[in-house]
One Martini backbone bead per residue (centre of mass of N, CA, C, O) as a GRO file, in nm:
protein
  317
    1MET     BB    1   1.497  -1.397  -1.508
    2ASN     BB    2   1.365  -1.227  -1.273
    3GLU     BB    3   1.098  -1.151  -1.121
    4LEU     BB    4   0.904  -0.884  -1.089
    5GLU     BB    5   0.826  -0.654  -0.814
    6LEU     BB    6   0.842  -0.387  -1.001
    7LEU     BB    7   0.627  -0.139  -1.160
    8THR     BB    8   0.682   0.151  -1.337
    9VAL     BB    9   0.510   0.468  -1.448
   10GLY     BB   10   0.662   0.701  -1.678
   11ARG     BB   11   0.884   0.929  -1.649
   12VAL     BB   12   1.178   1.066  -1.818
   13SER     BB   13   1.527   1.186  -1.773
   14VAL     BB   14   1.778   1.425  -1.807
   15ASP     BB   15   1.970   1.548  -1.540
   16LEU     BB   16   2.070   1.886  -1.427
   17TYR     BB   17   2.275   1.985  -1.156
   18ALA     BB   18   2.341   2.229  -0.963
   19ASP     BB   19   2.634   2.294  -0.745
   20GLU     BB   20   2.518   2.586  -0.640
   21ALA     BB   21   2.396   2.742  -0.387
   22GLY     BB   22   2.176   3.007  -0.492
   23ALA     BB   23   2.213   2.967  -0.798
   24GLY     BB   24   2.123   3.063  -1.103
   25PHE     BB   25   2.074   3.052  -1.451
   26ASP     BB   26   2.195   3.360  -1.501
   27GLY     BB   27   2.465   3.225  -1.422
   28PRO     BB   28   2.728   3.078  -1.342
   29GLN     BB   29   2.746   2.713  -1.414
   30ARG     BB   30   2.738   2.385  -1.281
   31PHE     BB   31   2.688   2.033  -1.382
   32GLU     BB   32   2.513   1.740  -1.292
   33LYS     BB   33   2.461   1.411  -1.427
   34SER     BB   34   2.149   1.228  -1.479
   35ILE     BB   35   1.866   1.070  -1.384
   36GLY     BB   36   1.495   1.098  -1.415
   37GLY     BB   37   1.203   1.078  -1.280
   38SER     BB   38   1.004   0.955  -1.056
   39PRO     BB   39   0.954   0.656  -1.148
   40THR     BB   40   1.250   0.603  -1.207
   41ASN     BB   41   1.355   0.653  -0.915
   42VAL     BB   42   1.187   0.440  -0.776
   43ALA     BB   43   1.319   0.199  -0.922
   44VAL     BB   44   1.600   0.255  -0.816
   45ALA     BB   45   1.548   0.252  -0.518
   46THR     BB   46   1.443  -0.042  -0.508
   47ALA     BB   47   1.689  -0.180  -0.631
   48ARG     BB   48   1.889  -0.080  -0.401
   49LEU     BB   49   1.703  -0.264  -0.187
   50GLY     BB   50   1.692  -0.563  -0.358
   51HIS     BB   51   1.504  -0.534  -0.612
   52THR     BB   52   1.296  -0.601  -0.876
   53ALA     BB   53   1.299  -0.357  -1.149
   54ALA     BB   54   1.083  -0.150  -1.358
   55VAL     BB   55   1.028   0.075  -1.642
   56ILE     BB   56   0.764   0.245  -1.802
   57THR     BB   57   0.883   0.389  -2.101
   58LYS     BB   58   1.038   0.666  -2.304
   59VAL     BB   59   1.270   0.744  -2.554
   60GLY     BB   60   1.498   0.860  -2.756
   61ALA     BB   61   1.685   0.848  -3.073
   62ASP     BB   62   1.950   0.911  -2.873
   63PRO     BB   63   2.210   0.954  -2.662
   64PHE     BB   64   2.028   0.993  -2.406
   65GLY     BB   65   1.882   0.724  -2.434
   66THR     BB   66   2.138   0.557  -2.389
   67TYR     BB   67   2.201   0.673  -2.112
   68VAL     BB   68   1.953   0.573  -1.963
   69ARG     BB   69   1.993   0.273  -2.003
   70ASN     BB   70   2.272   0.252  -1.878
   71LYS     BB   71   2.194   0.363  -1.594
   72LEU     BB   72   1.978   0.155  -1.525
   73HIS     BB   73   2.157  -0.092  -1.551
   74GLY     BB   74   2.357   0.002  -1.326
   75PHE     BB   75   2.109   0.000  -1.106
   76GLY     BB   76   1.930  -0.268  -1.180
   77VAL     BB   77   1.730  -0.193  -1.407
   78ASP     BB   78   1.490  -0.292  -1.607
   79VAL     BB   79   1.472  -0.227  -1.985
   80ARG     BB   80   1.237  -0.373  -2.150
   81TYR     BB   81   1.024  -0.097  -2.116
   82VAL     BB   82   1.218   0.087  -2.292
   83GLY     BB   83   1.143   0.283  -2.526
   84THR     BB   84   1.126   0.428  -2.869
   85HIS     BB   85   1.134   0.730  -3.027
   86PRO     BB   86   1.197   0.844  -3.356
   87THR     BB   87   1.174   1.185  -3.292
   88TRP     BB   88   1.166   1.233  -3.010
   89ARG     BB   89   1.322   1.363  -2.739
   90THR     BB   90   1.492   1.340  -2.469
   91PRO     BB   91   1.450   1.469  -2.181
   92LEU     BB   92   1.504   1.766  -1.992
   93ALA     BB   93   1.642   1.866  -1.662
   94PHE     BB   94   1.676   2.161  -1.467
   95ALA     BB   95   1.864   2.247  -1.162
   96ALA     BB   96   1.825   2.500  -0.909
   97LEU     BB   97   1.947   2.606  -0.581
   98THR     BB   98   1.650   2.803  -0.551
   99PRO     BB   99   1.635   2.655  -0.320
  100PRO     BB  100   1.743   2.356  -0.198
  101ASP     BB  101   1.450   2.258  -0.092
  102ASP     BB  102   1.326   2.420  -0.374
  103PRO     BB  103   1.396   2.379  -0.669
  104LEU     BB  104   1.449   2.490  -0.980
  105ILE     BB  105   1.265   2.385  -1.276
  106LEU     BB  106   1.353   2.287  -1.611
  107PHE     BB  107   1.161   2.177  -1.881
  108TYR     BB  108   1.241   1.958  -2.177
  109ARG     BB  109   0.938   1.858  -2.385
  110GLU     BB  110   0.998   1.915  -2.695
  111PRO     BB  111   0.709   1.881  -2.842
  112ALA     BB  112   0.736   1.600  -2.700
  113ALA     BB  113   0.728   1.325  -2.487
  114PRO     BB  114   0.788   0.996  -2.512
  115ASP     BB  115   0.630   0.920  -2.236
  116THR     BB  116   0.341   1.013  -2.385
  117ASP     BB  117   0.375   0.738  -2.601
  118LEU     BB  118   0.234   0.498  -2.498
  119ASP     BB  119   0.155   0.165  -2.607
  120VAL     BB  120  -0.118  -0.033  -2.563
  121GLU     BB  121  -0.009  -0.280  -2.746
  122GLU     BB  122   0.258  -0.309  -2.541
  123LEU     BB  123   0.118  -0.433  -2.308
  124ASP     BB  124   0.208  -0.632  -2.031
  125VAL     BB  125  -0.022  -0.812  -1.884
  126ALA     BB  126   0.126  -1.019  -1.708
  127ALA     BB  127   0.298  -0.817  -1.552
  128VAL     BB  128   0.067  -0.645  -1.440
  129LYS     BB  129  -0.067  -0.883  -1.283
  130GLY     BB  130   0.207  -1.007  -1.134
  131ALA     BB  131   0.302  -0.775  -0.985
  132PRO     BB  132   0.324  -0.675  -0.661
  133ILE     BB  133   0.400  -0.387  -0.791
  134VAL     BB  134   0.223  -0.094  -0.911
  135TRP     BB  135   0.353   0.226  -1.024
  136VAL     BB  136   0.171   0.525  -1.075
  137SER     BB  137   0.204   0.820  -1.241
  138ALA     BB  138  -0.019   1.066  -1.288
  139SER     BB  139   0.129   1.232  -1.515
  140THR     BB  140   0.083   1.014  -1.743
  141MET     BB  141  -0.226   1.149  -1.787
  142GLY     BB  142  -0.173   1.432  -1.940
  143HIS     BB  143  -0.068   1.301  -2.228
  144GLY     BB  144  -0.156   1.125  -2.484
  145ALA     BB  145  -0.127   0.782  -2.515
  146SER     BB  146  -0.077   0.730  -2.205
  147VAL     BB  147  -0.366   0.741  -2.108
  148ALA     BB  148  -0.470   0.476  -2.234
  149PHE     BB  149  -0.260   0.299  -2.109
  150VAL     BB  150  -0.339   0.337  -1.810
  151GLU     BB  151  -0.635   0.255  -1.832
  152ARG     BB  152  -0.566  -0.036  -1.915
  153LEU     BB  153  -0.396  -0.114  -1.679
  154PHE     BB  154  -0.613  -0.094  -1.468
  155VAL     BB  155  -0.801  -0.307  -1.581
  156GLU     BB  156  -0.595  -0.542  -1.565
  157ARG     BB  157  -0.523  -0.514  -1.256
  158GLU     BB  158  -0.776  -0.512  -1.064
  159ARG     BB  159  -0.690  -0.388  -0.789
  160ALA     BB  160  -0.433  -0.508  -0.701
  161PRO     BB  161  -0.209  -0.592  -0.477
  162HIS     BB  162   0.000  -0.327  -0.528
  163THR     BB  163  -0.172  -0.028  -0.622
  164VAL     BB  164   0.001   0.263  -0.706
  165LEU     BB  165  -0.063   0.616  -0.648
  166ASP     BB  166   0.094   0.891  -0.764
  167LEU     BB  167  -0.034   1.207  -0.760
  168ASP     BB  168   0.155   1.375  -0.920
  169TYR     BB  169   0.158   1.728  -0.940
  170ARG     BB  170   0.240   1.903  -1.240
  171PRO     BB  171   0.139   2.155  -1.434
  172VAL     BB  172   0.330   2.105  -1.690
  173MET     BB  173   0.186   1.805  -1.739
  174TRP     BB  174  -0.081   1.976  -1.787
  175PRO     BB  175  -0.341   2.139  -1.952
  176SER     BB  176  -0.497   2.131  -1.659
  177ARG     BB  177  -0.636   2.120  -1.355
  178ALA     BB  178  -0.909   1.997  -1.436
  179GLU     BB  179  -0.789   1.748  -1.579
  180ALA     BB  180  -0.644   1.643  -1.333
  181GLU     BB  181  -0.885   1.602  -1.147
  182HIS     BB  182  -1.035   1.402  -1.325
  183ARG     BB  183  -0.813   1.175  -1.368
  184ILE     BB  184  -0.719   1.122  -1.076
  185ALA     BB  185  -0.986   1.052  -0.955
  186ALA     BB  186  -1.034   0.803  -1.132
  187ALA     BB  187  -0.764   0.652  -1.048
  188VAL     BB  188  -0.832   0.599  -0.749
  189GLU     BB  189  -1.040   0.358  -0.816
  190HIS     BB  190  -0.758   0.165  -0.885
  191CYS     BB  191  -0.639   0.178  -0.595
  192THR     BB  192  -0.463   0.093  -0.280
  193VAL     BB  193  -0.241   0.318  -0.302
  194ALA     BB  194  -0.185   0.655  -0.181
  195VAL     BB  195   0.039   0.934  -0.285
  196GLY     BB  196   0.073   1.264  -0.122
  197ASN     BB  197   0.031   1.585  -0.102
  198ARG     BB  198  -0.176   1.832  -0.033
  199ILE     BB  199  -0.218   1.934  -0.324
  200GLU     BB  200  -0.260   1.655  -0.452
  201CYS     BB  201  -0.511   1.590  -0.281
  202GLU     BB  202  -0.678   1.826  -0.383
  203VAL     BB  203  -0.684   1.729  -0.675
  204ALA     BB  204  -0.808   1.435  -0.621
  205VAL     BB  205  -1.034   1.514  -0.355
  206GLY     BB  206  -1.073   1.837  -0.253
  207SER     BB  207  -0.840   1.817  -0.015
  208ALA     BB  208  -0.574   1.960   0.210
  209ASP     BB  209  -0.663   1.799   0.441
  210PRO     BB  210  -0.524   1.525   0.561
  211GLU     BB  211  -0.769   1.373   0.701
  212GLU     BB  212  -0.982   1.432   0.477
  213ALA     BB  213  -0.822   1.313   0.242
  214ALA     BB  214  -0.797   1.029   0.359
  215ARG     BB  215  -1.097   0.969   0.385
  216ARG     BB  216  -1.165   0.994   0.085
  217LEU     BB  217  -0.976   0.772  -0.016
  218LEU     BB  218  -1.106   0.539   0.157
  219GLU     BB  219  -1.394   0.573   0.036
  220ARG     BB  220  -1.266   0.487  -0.263
  221GLY     BB  221  -1.084   0.211  -0.173
  222VAL     BB  222  -0.840   0.279  -0.021
  223GLU     BB  223  -0.611   0.123   0.200
  224VAL     BB  224  -0.365   0.341   0.168
  225ALA     BB  225  -0.303   0.658   0.303
  226ILE     BB  226  -0.058   0.914   0.197
  227VAL     BB  227   0.034   1.220   0.368
  228LYS     BB  228   0.234   1.483   0.296
  229GLN     BB  229   0.370   1.756   0.544
  230GLY     BB  230   0.656   1.782   0.578
  231GLY     BB  231   0.746   1.904   0.888
  232GLU     BB  232   0.472   1.737   0.992
  233GLY     BB  233   0.482   1.487   0.828
  234VAL     BB  234   0.317   1.159   0.795
  235LEU     BB  235   0.011   1.035   0.692
  236VAL     BB  236  -0.132   0.727   0.803
  237ALA     BB  237  -0.408   0.551   0.640
  238THR     BB  238  -0.668   0.346   0.763
  239VAL     BB  239  -0.942   0.186   0.875
  240ASP     BB  240  -0.785   0.157   1.173
  241GLU     BB  241  -0.580   0.415   1.123
  242PHE     BB  242  -0.416   0.727   1.239
  243VAL     BB  243  -0.072   0.819   1.152
  244THR     BB  244   0.196   1.025   1.254
  245VAL     BB  245   0.499   1.063   1.100
  246PRO     BB  246   0.774   1.202   1.170
  247ALA     BB  247   1.005   1.411   1.083
  248ARG     BB  248   1.340   1.445   0.945
  249PRO     BB  249   1.593   1.612   1.022
  250VAL     BB  250   1.782   1.812   0.772
  251GLU     BB  251   2.042   1.897   0.569
  252VAL     BB  252   1.989   2.058   0.279
  253VAL     BB  253   2.095   2.021  -0.053
  254CYS     BB  254   1.855   1.849  -0.209
  255GLY     BB  255   1.502   1.805  -0.254
  256LEU     BB  256   1.542   1.625  -0.475
  257GLY     BB  257   1.428   1.279  -0.447
  258ALA     BB  258   1.303   1.225  -0.166
  259GLY     BB  259   1.029   1.115  -0.260
  260ASP     BB  260   1.147   0.872  -0.426
  261ALA     BB  261   1.283   0.738  -0.192
  262PHE     BB  262   1.025   0.699  -0.038
  263GLY     BB  263   0.895   0.513  -0.259
  264GLY     BB  264   1.102   0.286  -0.259
  265ALA     BB  265   1.085   0.227   0.051
  266LEU     BB  266   0.788   0.159   0.049
  267CYS     BB  267   0.818  -0.087  -0.131
  268HIS     BB  268   0.995  -0.243   0.052
  269GLY     BB  269   0.791  -0.272   0.279
  270LEU     BB  270   0.568  -0.410   0.123
  271LEU     BB  271   0.746  -0.655   0.026
  272SER     BB  272   0.810  -0.722   0.350
  273GLY     BB  273   0.527  -0.697   0.518
  274TRP     BB  274   0.478  -0.438   0.641
  275SER     BB  275   0.361  -0.192   0.797
  276PRO     BB  276   0.275   0.121   0.705
  277VAL     BB  277   0.428   0.264   0.933
  278ARG     BB  278   0.703   0.124   0.903
  279ALA     BB  279   0.740   0.201   0.602
  280VAL     BB  280   0.741   0.512   0.653
  281GLU     BB  281   0.978   0.534   0.843
  282PHE     BB  282   1.177   0.433   0.638
  283ALA     BB  283   1.107   0.640   0.412
  284ASN     BB  284   1.193   0.894   0.570
  285ALA     BB  285   1.498   0.814   0.593
  286ALA     BB  286   1.552   0.800   0.288
  287GLY     BB  287   1.475   1.091   0.222
  288ALA     BB  288   1.684   1.233   0.405
  289ILE     BB  289   1.935   1.129   0.263
  290VAL     BB  290   1.879   1.258  -0.017
  291ALA     BB  291   1.855   1.560   0.086
  292SER     BB  292   2.182   1.542   0.164
  293ARG     BB  293   2.208   1.535  -0.147
  294LEU     BB  294   2.230   1.608  -0.483
  295LEU     BB  295   2.130   1.375  -0.624
  296CYS     BB  296   1.906   1.121  -0.704
  297ALA     BB  297   1.966   0.837  -0.818
  298ASP     BB  298   2.264   0.825  -0.696
  299ALA     BB  299   2.138   0.879  -0.385
  300MET     BB  300   2.029   0.620  -0.326
  301PRO     BB  301   1.989   0.408  -0.074
  302PHE     BB  302   2.086   0.166   0.124
  303GLU     BB  303   1.977  -0.025   0.368
  304HIS     BB  304   2.210   0.023   0.579
  305GLU     BB  305   2.174   0.334   0.587
  306VAL     BB  306   1.885   0.338   0.697
  307VAL     BB  307   1.928   0.172   0.948
  308ALA     BB  308   2.146   0.357   1.077
  309LEU     BB  309   1.962   0.600   1.109
  310LEU     BB  310   1.751   0.469   1.283
  311GLU     BB  311   1.945   0.381   1.516
  312THR     BB  312   2.046   0.661   1.586
  313SER     BB  313   1.763   0.789   1.648
  314HIS     BB  314   1.701   0.556   1.877
  315ALA     BB  315   1.923   0.632   2.044
  316PRO     BB  316   2.039   0.711   2.331
  317GLY     BB  317   2.128   1.066   2.455
   0.00000   0.00000   0.00000
């Protein structure tokens, strides 16, 4: 088996996407099924771009858990670290396109989600130390045994490059915003790359201003700070430069998954040895492609699709 180039850590779910724009959950609706969870999608996106990837997560001992493993395997994602909880069910997430660019999501993770119960005794230290990229979703630190799992992972990783922290703040995943601020701020001290939007940066370092947030991340030892600003582009900051990569206009079918495609494409750029700015340009194009499609994991682009979009965008008109 090939050595893993990427390990992602965090939540997984079975996602059901409403296929009618503007229709809410309270009316007739049809749904398309796939898998989801941000770190899971990042692993899928990176695998689709030609890399070996695995996700550290946990599902229930139920048919949906089997579905998750089968889908991951079909996408080329290694499932060796997908554990099984004996009693908690595989989470579900429903999305209604109201509106398409910011869908309403209902999470079903009761009484608790298996991915909050990662066992620190099962941590593969050699894999964590050896993977070129370890991508940790901050929401993994929201509840349960997974908090200690991530803390131990960071200790073993020893801030090796590239240790990526997705600032990933969803209130439903945390007991309180104060708890999120405390744990995410502490996690920043262990990463070399930090990725988040304005709100997530505010939770992590106390500022929603992109440049100020990036400065604070760099002051805490982050080597590459990436601040997503929606239609205003993406700020890429290092000790040497602050560059804003423009957003790519797209007709949005479903906004979900675009950020995960961005993450997988960013990993592709890092693994390819590209500059942070070049990697983010590629990542922006990958995110735009997924925003123009309905599903998340199934919509992740292949490299030739991203290259074609970049070439079209750069062609003289």
